[in-house]
TIZAVEX-227406 format. One record per residue (C-alpha): residue in one letter; residue number from 1; x, z, y; chain. Coordinates in steps of 0.25 Angstrom, whole numbers, plus 2048, in hexadecimal, padded with zeros to 3 digits. Example, Ala and Ser with C-alpha at 12.3 -4.5 7.8 and 13.67 -1.06 7.14 Angstrom:
BEGIN
{code = A pos = 1 px = 831 pz = 81F py = 7EE unit = A}
{code = S pos = 2 px = 837 pz = 81D py = 7FC unit = A}
***
This chain:
BEGIN
{code = M pos = 1 px = 1EC pz = C8F py = 64F unit = A}
{code = R pos = 2 px = 1F8 pz = C92 py = 657 unit = A}
{code = S pos = 3 px = 1FC pz = C90 py = 665 unit = A}
{code = A pos = 4 px = 206 pz = C87 py = 66A unit = A}
{code = G pos = 5 px = 210 pz = C92 py = 66E unit = A}
{code = Q pos = 6 px = 20E pz = C99 py = 65F unit = A}
{code = I pos = 7 px = 213 pz = C8C py = 65B unit = A}
{code = L pos = 8 px = 21E pz = C8B py = 663 unit = A}
{code = F pos = 9 px = 223 pz = C99 py = 660 unit = A}
{code = I pos = 10 px = 223 pz = C97 py = 652 unit = A}
{code = V pos = 11 px = 22C pz = C89 py = 652 unit = A}
{code = A pos = 12 px = 235 pz = C8F py = 65A unit = A}
{code = L pos = 13 px = 236 pz = C9D py = 652 unit = A}
{code = I pos = 14 px = 23A pz = C93 py = 646 unit = A}
{code = I pos = 15 px = 243 pz = C8B py = 64E unit = A}
{code = L pos = 16 px = 24B pz = C99 py = 652 unit = A}
{code = L pos = 17 px = 24A pz = C9D py = 642 unit = A}
{code = A pos = 18 px = 24F pz = C8F py = 63E unit = A}
{code = I pos = 19 px = 25B pz = C91 py = 649 unit = A}
{code = G pos = 20 px = 25E pz = C9E py = 645 unit = A}
{code = G pos = 21 px = 260 pz = C9B py = 636 unit = A}
{code = Y pos = 22 px = 269 pz = C90 py = 639 unit = A}
{code = L pos = 23 px = 272 pz = C97 py = 642 unit = A}
{code = I pos = 24 px = 273 pz = CA5 py = 637 unit = A}
{code = L pos = 25 px = 275 pz = C98 py = 62C unit = A}
{code = I pos = 26 px = 281 pz = C92 py = 636 unit = A}
{code = S pos = 27 px = 287 pz = CA1 py = 638 unit = A}
{code = E pos = 28 px = 287 pz = CA3 py = 628 unit = A}
{code = Q pos = 29 px = 28E pz = C96 py = 626 unit = A}
{code = T pos = 30 px = 299 pz = C98 py = 631 unit = A}
{code = A pos = 31 px = 29B pz = CA8 py = 62B unit = A}
{code = K pos = 32 px = 2A0 pz = CA4 py = 61E unit = A}
{code = P pos = 33 px = 2AF pz = CA0 py = 61C unit = A}
{code = H pos = 34 px = 2B3 pz = C91 py = 61D unit = A}
{code = I pos = 35 px = 2B9 pz = C8F py = 60E unit = A}
{code = E pos = 36 px = 2C1 pz = C82 py = 60C unit = A}
{code = T pos = 37 px = 2BF pz = C7A py = 5FF unit = A}
{code = S pos = 38 px = 2CB pz = C74 py = 5F6 unit = A}
{code = V pos = 39 px = 2CC pz = C67 py = 5EF unit = A}
{code = T pos = 40 px = 2C8 pz = C6E py = 5E3 unit = A}
{code = G pos = 41 px = 2BB pz = C75 py = 5E9 unit = A}
{code = Q pos = 42 px = 2B6 pz = C81 py = 5F1 unit = A}
{code = I pos = 43 px = 2BF pz = C8C py = 5F4 unit = A}
{code = T pos = 44 px = 2BA pz = C99 py = 5F2 unit = A}
{code = P pos = 45 px = 2BB pz = CA5 py = 5FC unit = A}
{code = D pos = 46 px = 2C3 pz = CAD py = 5F1 unit = A}
{code = T pos = 47 px = 2CE pz = CA1 py = 5F3 unit = A}
{code = V pos = 48 px = 2CD pz = CA4 py = 603 unit = A}
{code = A pos = 49 px = 2D0 pz = CB2 py = 601 unit = A}
{code = E pos = 50 px = 2DA pz = CB1 py = 5F7 unit = A}
{code = K pos = 51 px = 2E2 pz = CA8 py = 601 unit = A}
{code = K pos = 52 px = 2E0 pz = CB2 py = 60B unit = A}
{code = R pos = 53 px = 2E6 pz = CBD py = 603 unit = A}
{code = E pos = 54 px = 2F3 pz = CB4 py = 5FF unit = A}
{code = T pos = 55 px = 2FF pz = CBC py = 5FF unit = A}
{code = P pos = 56 px = 309 pz = CB9 py = 60B unit = A}
{code = P pos = 57 px = 316 pz = CB5 py = 606 unit = A}
{code = K pos = 58 px = 320 pz = CC0 py = 605 unit = A}
{code = P pos = 59 px = 32C pz = CC0 py = 60E unit = A}
{code = P pos = 60 px = 33A pz = CBC py = 607 unit = A}
{code = Q pos = 61 px = 342 pz = CC8 py = 601 unit = A}
{code = Q pos = 62 px = 34E pz = CCD py = 607 unit = A}
{code = T pos = 63 px = 359 pz = CCD py = 5FD unit = A}
{code = M pos = 64 px = 364 pz = CD7 py = 5FF unit = A}
{code = P pos = 65 px = 373 pz = CD3 py = 5FE unit = A}
{code = L pos = 66 px = 37C pz = CD7 py = 5F1 unit = A}
{code = S pos = 67 px = 383 pz = CE4 py = 5F4 unit = A}
{code = I pos = 68 px = 38F pz = CEC py = 5F0 unit = A}
{code = T pos = 69 px = 392 pz = CFA py = 5F5 unit = A}
{code = S pos = 70 px = 39A pz = D06 py = 5F1 unit = A}
{code = T pos = 71 px = 397 pz = D14 py = 5EF unit = A}
{code = A pos = 72 px = 3A5 pz = D16 py = 5F2 unit = A}
{code = F pos = 73 px = 3A8 pz = D10 py = 5FF unit = A}
{code = S pos = 74 px = 39F pz = D08 py = 609 unit = A}
{code = A pos = 75 px = 3A1 pz = CFA py = 60D unit = A}
{code = N pos = 76 px = 3AE pz = CF7 py = 614 unit = A}
{code = G pos = 77 px = 3B2 pz = D06 py = 611 unit = A}
{code = M pos = 78 px = 3BF pz = D0C py = 60C unit = A}
{code = I pos = 79 px = 3BE pz = D0C py = 5FD unit = A}
{code = P pos = 80 px = 3C1 pz = D1C py = 5F8 unit = A}
{code = P pos = 81 px = 3CF pz = D1C py = 5F1 unit = A}
{code = R pos = 82 px = 3C9 pz = D21 py = 5E4 unit = A}
{code = F pos = 83 px = 3C6 pz = D12 py = 5E2 unit = A}
{code = T pos = 84 px = 3D4 pz = D0D py = 5E4 unit = A}
{code = C pos = 85 px = 3E1 pz = D0D py = 5DD unit = A}
{code = D pos = 86 px = 3E4 pz = D1A py = 5E6 unit = A}
{code = G pos = 87 px = 3D9 pz = D21 py = 5DF unit = A}
{code = K pos = 88 px = 3D2 pz = D20 py = 5D2 unit = A}
{code = N pos = 89 px = 3D2 pz = D12 py = 5D2 unit = A}
{code = I pos = 90 px = 3C3 pz = D10 py = 5CF unit = A}
{code = S pos = 91 px = 3B9 pz = D06 py = 5D4 unit = A}
{code = P pos = 92 px = 3AD pz = D0C py = 5DF unit = A}
{code = E pos = 93 px = 39D pz = D0D py = 5DC unit = A}
{code = L pos = 94 px = 398 pz = CFF py = 5DF unit = A}
{code = V pos = 95 px = 38A pz = CFD py = 5E2 unit = A}
{code = F pos = 96 px = 383 pz = CEF py = 5E0 unit = A}
{code = G pos = 97 px = 377 pz = CEC py = 5E8 unit = A}
{code = N pos = 98 px = 36C pz = CDF py = 5E9 unit = A}
{code = V pos = 99 px = 370 pz = CD8 py = 5DD unit = A}
{code = P pos = 100 px = 36A pz = CCB py = 5DE unit = A}
{code = E pos = 101 px = 35D pz = CC8 py = 5D2 unit = A}
{code = S pos = 102 px = 364 pz = CBC py = 5CD unit = A}
{code = A pos = 103 px = 372 pz = CC1 py = 5CC unit = A}
{code = Q pos = 104 px = 376 pz = CC3 py = 5BC unit = A}
{code = S pos = 105 px = 385 pz = CCB py = 5BF unit = A}
{code = L pos = 106 px = 38D pz = CD1 py = 5C8 unit = A}
{code = A pos = 107 px = 39B pz = CD0 py = 5CC unit = A}
{code = L pos = 108 px = 3A5 pz = CD8 py = 5D4 unit = A}
{code = T pos = 109 px = 3B3 pz = CD7 py = 5DA unit = A}
{code = L pos = 110 px = 3BC pz = CE0 py = 5E1 unit = A}
{code = E pos = 111 px = 3C7 pz = CD9 py = 5EA unit = A}
{code = D pos = 112 px = 3D2 pz = CDD py = 5F4 unit = A}
{code = P pos = 113 px = 3D5 pz = CD2 py = 5FE unit = A}
{code = D pos = 114 px = 3DF pz = CD9 py = 607 unit = A}
{code = V pos = 115 px = 3EB pz = CD9 py = 5FD unit = A}
{code = P pos = 116 px = 3F8 pz = CD6 py = 603 unit = A}
{code = R pos = 117 px = 3FD pz = CC8 py = 601 unit = A}
{code = T pos = 118 px = 40A pz = CCC py = 5FD unit = A}
{code = V pos = 119 px = 401 pz = CD3 py = 5F0 unit = A}
{code = R pos = 120 px = 3F7 pz = CC7 py = 5EF unit = A}
{code = A pos = 121 px = 3F9 pz = CBA py = 5F4 unit = A}
{code = D pos = 122 px = 3E9 pz = CB8 py = 5F5 unit = A}
{code = G pos = 123 px = 3E8 pz = CC7 py = 5FA unit = A}
{code = M pos = 124 px = 3DD pz = CCB py = 5F1 unit = A}
{code = W pos = 125 px = 3DD pz = CD6 py = 5E5 unit = A}
{code = N pos = 126 px = 3D2 pz = CD7 py = 5DC unit = A}
{code = H pos = 127 px = 3CE pz = CE4 py = 5D9 unit = A}
{code = W pos = 128 px = 3C2 pz = CE2 py = 5D0 unit = A}
{code = V pos = 129 px = 3BB pz = CD6 py = 5C9 unit = A}
{code = V pos = 130 px = 3AD pz = CD8 py = 5C2 unit = A}
{code = W pos = 131 px = 3A1 pz = CCF py = 5BC unit = A}
{code = N pos = 132 px = 395 pz = CCE py = 5B4 unit = A}
{code = M pos = 133 px = 390 pz = CDB py = 5B8 unit = A}
{code = P pos = 134 px = 380 pz = CDD py = 5B6 unit = A}
{code = P pos = 135 px = 379 pz = CD8 py = 5C3 unit = A}
{code = T pos = 136 px = 371 pz = CE6 py = 5C2 unit = A}
{code = T pos = 137 px = 37E pz = CEE py = 5C5 unit = A}
{code = T pos = 138 px = 37C pz = CF6 py = 5D2 unit = A}
{code = R pos = 139 px = 388 pz = CFD py = 5D0 unit = A}
{code = I pos = 140 px = 396 pz = CFF py = 5CA unit = A}
{code = A pos = 141 px = 39A pz = D0E py = 5C9 unit = A}
{code = E pos = 142 px = 3A7 pz = D15 py = 5CF unit = A}
{code = G pos = 143 px = 3B2 pz = D12 py = 5C6 unit = A}
{code = A pos = 144 px = 3A9 pz = D0A py = 5BC unit = A}
{code = T pos = 145 px = 3AD pz = CFC py = 5B5 unit = A}
{code = P pos = 146 px = 3A0 pz = CF3 py = 5B4 unit = A}
{code = S pos = 147 px = 39E pz = CEF py = 5A5 unit = A}
{code = V pos = 148 px = 39F pz = CE2 py = 5A8 unit = A}
{code = L pos = 149 px = 3AB pz = CD8 py = 5AA unit = A}
{code = V pos = 150 px = 3B8 pz = CDB py = 5B3 unit = A}
{code = G pos = 151 px = 3C1 pz = CD1 py = 5B8 unit = A}
{code = K pos = 152 px = 3D0 pz = CD2 py = 5BB unit = A}
{code = G pos = 153 px = 3D6 pz = CD7 py = 5C9 unit = A}
{code = T pos = 154 px = 3E1 pz = CD3 py = 5CF unit = A}
{code = N pos = 155 px = 3EA pz = CE0 py = 5C9 unit = A}
{code = G pos = 156 px = 3E5 pz = CD8 py = 5BC unit = A}
{code = K pos = 157 px = 3DE pz = CE2 py = 5B5 unit = A}
{code = A pos = 158 px = 3CC pz = CE2 py = 5B4 unit = A}
{code = S pos = 159 px = 3C9 pz = CEE py = 5BA unit = A}
{code = Y pos = 160 px = 3C7 pz = CF4 py = 5C8 unit = A}
{code = L pos = 161 px = 3D4 pz = CF6 py = 5D0 unit = A}
{code = G pos = 162 px = 3D1 pz = CFF py = 5DD unit = A}
{code = P pos = 163 px = 3D6 pz = CFB py = 5EB unit = A}
{code = C pos = 164 px = 3E5 pz = CFE py = 5EC unit = A}
{code = P pos = 165 px = 3E9 pz = CF6 py = 5FA unit = A}
{code = P pos = 166 px = 3F9 pz = CF5 py = 5FA unit = A}
{code = D pos = 167 px = 3FB pz = CF6 py = 60A unit = A}
{code = R pos = 168 px = 3EE pz = CF8 py = 612 unit = A}
{code = E pos = 169 px = 3DE pz = CF9 py = 612 unit = A}
{code = H pos = 170 px = 3D8 pz = CEE py = 60A unit = A}
{code = R pos = 171 px = 3CA pz = CE8 py = 608 unit = A}
{code = Y pos = 172 px = 3C4 pz = CEA py = 5FA unit = A}
{code = F pos = 173 px = 3B7 pz = CE1 py = 5F7 unit = A}
{code = F pos = 174 px = 3AF pz = CE3 py = 5EC unit = A}
{code = T pos = 175 px = 3A6 pz = CD6 py = 5EA unit = A}
{code = L pos = 176 px = 399 pz = CD6 py = 5E2 unit = A}
{code = Y pos = 177 px = 393 pz = CC9 py = 5DD unit = A}
{code = A pos = 178 px = 386 pz = CC7 py = 5D8 unit = A}
{code = L pos = 179 px = 385 pz = CBB py = 5CE unit = A}
{code = D pos = 180 px = 37B pz = CB2 py = 5C7 unit = A}
{code = A pos = 181 px = 383 pz = CB2 py = 5B9 unit = A}
{code = T pos = 182 px = 38C pz = CBA py = 5B1 unit = A}
{code = L pos = 183 px = 39A pz = CB5 py = 5B1 unit = A}
{code = P pos = 184 px = 3A1 pz = CB0 py = 5A3 unit = A}
{code = L pos = 185 px = 3AF pz = CB6 py = 5A7 unit = A}
{code = P pos = 186 px = 3B8 pz = CBD py = 59F unit = A}
{code = E pos = 187 px = 3BE pz = CCC py = 5A2 unit = A}
{code = G pos = 188 px = 3CA pz = CCA py = 5AB unit = A}
{code = T pos = 189 px = 3C5 pz = CBF py = 5B3 unit = A}
{code = T pos = 190 px = 3CB pz = CC0 py = 5C1 unit = A}
{code = K pos = 191 px = 3C2 pz = CC1 py = 5CE unit = A}
{code = E pos = 192 px = 3C7 pz = CB4 py = 5D3 unit = A}
{code = E pos = 193 px = 3C1 pz = CAE py = 5C5 unit = A}
{code = L pos = 194 px = 3B5 pz = CB7 py = 5C6 unit = A}
{code = L pos = 195 px = 3B2 pz = CB2 py = 5D5 unit = A}
{code = K pos = 196 px = 3B3 pz = CA3 py = 5D0 unit = A}
{code = A pos = 197 px = 3AA pz = CA6 py = 5C5 unit = A}
{code = L pos = 198 px = 39F pz = CAE py = 5CC unit = A}
{code = A pos = 199 px = 39E pz = CA3 py = 5D8 unit = A}
{code = P pos = 200 px = 394 pz = C9A py = 5D2 unit = A}
{code = H pos = 201 px = 38B pz = CA7 py = 5CF unit = A}
{code = L pos = 202 px = 38C pz = CAF py = 5DB unit = A}
{code = I pos = 203 px = 37E pz = CB3 py = 5E1 unit = A}
{code = E pos = 204 px = 384 pz = CBE py = 5EA unit = A}
{code = K pos = 205 px = 38F pz = CC6 py = 5ED unit = A}
{code = A pos = 206 px = 392 pz = CD4 py = 5F6 unit = A}
{code = T pos = 207 px = 39F pz = CDB py = 5FA unit = A}
{code = L pos = 208 px = 3A2 pz = CE9 py = 5FC unit = A}
{code = I pos = 209 px = 3B0 pz = CEC py = 603 unit = A}
{code = G pos = 210 px = 3B8 pz = CF7 py = 604 unit = A}
{code = R pos = 211 px = 3C6 pz = CFB py = 60A unit = A}
{code = Y pos = 212 px = 3D1 pz = D03 py = 605 unit = A}
{code = N pos = 213 px = 3DE pz = D05 py = 60B unit = A}
{code = R pos = 214 px = 3E8 pz = D0F py = 602 unit = A}
{code = N pos = 215 px = 3EE pz = D14 py = 60F unit = A}
***
């Protein structure tokens, strides 16, 4: 027969084991990740992992503006005589960049806004008018005439006319237009008619300025 001390020791041991088992159970429950339930049922751990792996939103892409440059002269630089009435009177090479993806055609004008009022009341001379170039066009080679529609300049001819200032240094504006459509205009259209027709279709435009002085 066991003594009272032995009985107390056994009871204490049983209590300690019970408390230890309870603490282990609580520890396991708190160590598990908390998973919320949805209206349709329980969310699985895989769903939680997928949420953690969600790709962060990409920053907005920076689009470069439409550009027109020339290998013959720099912006606001002097146009070499070979491209004027004092030389071969051929067009300089032009390079187009960053044409919008939505563009369906390109147009080009060359104008001189520094004409003496005694020569032209509006002070403007149109040297080149071109439209319906493919949007994939990246350059016009030196002396080349695009195989598209060419309009009529101030001299009445549908061709390139080089700078030929009668009095002093003039500025010459090569303007490139990106359009969302091709234009149903006939050969020989004037610059003013072209600008009116392209206005509702204009996406973006860019200008290259060159200078020339016969003196």
